[in-house]
C-alpha positions as CSV (number, residue, x, y, z in Angstrom):
1,M,17.1,-10.8,-6.1
2,T,14.7,-8.0,-6.6
3,E,12.2,-7.3,-3.8
4,I,8.5,-7.4,-4.9
5,I,6.4,-4.4,-3.8
6,Y,2.6,-4.4,-3.8
7,I,0.8,-1.3,-4.8
8,Y,-2.5,-1.2,-2.9
9,T,-5.6,0.9,-2.3
10,L,-7.7,1.3,0.9
11,S,-11.3,1.9,0.3
12,D,-14.7,2.1,1.9
13,D,-18.3,2.1,0.5
14,S,-17.6,5.5,-1.1
15,G,-14.6,4.3,-3.1
16,V,-10.8,4.4,-3.0
17,R,-9.4,6.7,-0.3
18,Y,-5.7,5.9,-0.1
19,V,-3.0,4.5,-2.3
20,G,0.2,3.0,-0.8
21,Q,2.9,0.4,-1.2
22,T,4.2,-2.5,0.9
23,N,6.1,-5.7,0.7
24,K,3.8,-7.3,3.3
25,P,0.2,-6.6,2.6
26,K,-1.4,-8.4,5.5
27,T,1.0,-6.8,8.0
28,R,0.5,-3.4,6.5
29,L,-3.3,-3.6,6.7
30,S,-3.1,-4.6,10.3
31,Y,-0.8,-1.7,11.0
32,H,-3.3,0.8,9.3
33,K,-6.2,-0.7,11.4
34,Y,-4.3,-0.7,14.7
35,N,-2.8,2.8,14.3
36,G,-6.1,4.2,13.0
37,S,-8.4,2.7,15.7
38,S,-6.0,3.6,18.5
39,G,-5.7,7.2,17.3
40,R,-1.9,6.9,16.9
41,D,-2.1,7.9,13.3
42,N,-3.3,11.5,13.3
43,T,-3.2,12.0,9.6
44,K,-6.4,12.4,7.5
45,K,-6.0,8.7,6.6
46,G,-5.8,7.7,10.2
47,Q,-8.8,9.8,11.2
48,W,-10.8,8.2,8.3
49,I,-9.8,4.7,9.5
50,K,-10.8,5.6,13.1
51,R,-14.2,6.8,12.0
52,L,-14.8,3.7,10.0
53,M,-13.8,1.4,12.8
54,D,-15.8,3.4,15.4
55,N,-18.8,2.6,13.2
56,G,-18.0,-1.1,13.0
57,K,-16.4,-1.1,9.6
58,V,-12.9,-1.7,8.3
59,P,-11.1,-0.4,5.2
60,T,-10.8,-2.8,2.3
61,M,-7.3,-3.4,0.9
62,T,-7.0,-4.2,-2.8
63,I,-3.7,-5.1,-4.5
64,V,-3.7,-3.2,-7.8
65,E,-0.1,-4.1,-9.0
66,E,3.1,-5.9,-8.2
67,C,6.3,-4.3,-9.2
68,D,10.1,-4.1,-8.4
69,F,11.3,-1.9,-5.6
70,D,13.0,0.4,-8.1
71,D,9.7,1.1,-9.8
72,S,7.5,1.3,-6.8
73,Y,7.3,5.1,-6.2
74,K,6.7,5.7,-9.9
75,R,3.9,3.1,-10.0
76,E,2.4,4.4,-6.7
77,A,2.3,7.9,-8.3
78,Y,0.6,6.4,-11.4
79,W,-2.2,4.9,-9.3
80,K,-2.7,8.0,-7.2
81,T,-3.1,10.0,-10.4
82,Y,-5.4,7.4,-11.9
83,H,-7.7,7.3,-8.9
84,Q,-7.8,11.1,-8.7
85,K,-8.8,11.3,-12.3
86,Q,-11.6,8.8,-11.5
87,G,-12.9,11.3,-9.0
88,C,-11.6,9.6,-5.8
89,N,-11.0,11.9,-2.8
90,L,-7.6,10.5,-1.8
91,L,-6.3,11.1,1.7
92,N,-2.6,10.6,0.8
93,E,-0.4,13.3,2.3
94,K,1.5,15.6,-0.1
95,G,4.9,14.3,-0.9
96,G,4.4,10.8,0.3
97,P,7.1,8.6,2.0
98,K,10.8,9.2,1.6
99,R,12.6,6.6,-0.4
100,K,15.2,4.6,1.6
101,S,18.6,4.5,0.0
102,P,19.6,1.0,-1.3
103,L,22.2,0.8,1.4
104,L,19.7,1.5,4.2
105,K,17.2,-0.9,2.6
106,S,19.6,-3.8,2.7
107,I,20.6,-3.2,6.3
108,N,17.0,-2.9,7.7
């Protein structure tokens, strides 16, 4: 059975700021909020989330696409490019996450 991956955006009042992927959207959003608010995520994205939450706001997660695991990095790249062309100032780090090998994916 193929794993379904959700491509999502995180945004605030100024627009989309981050594009990512997950197989558990609610858990992933909680992770972003916890690590951002606690200062554990020292990336630009984490600092942005901390600033939002320090001001009583939270990022909004929007699912933009569902896809198979095998297509997820290609589709995530598509959405990053799409939002950049729309003028969004994305906070994604260069290079993005490293793909797990199928063997590691099945073990974890």
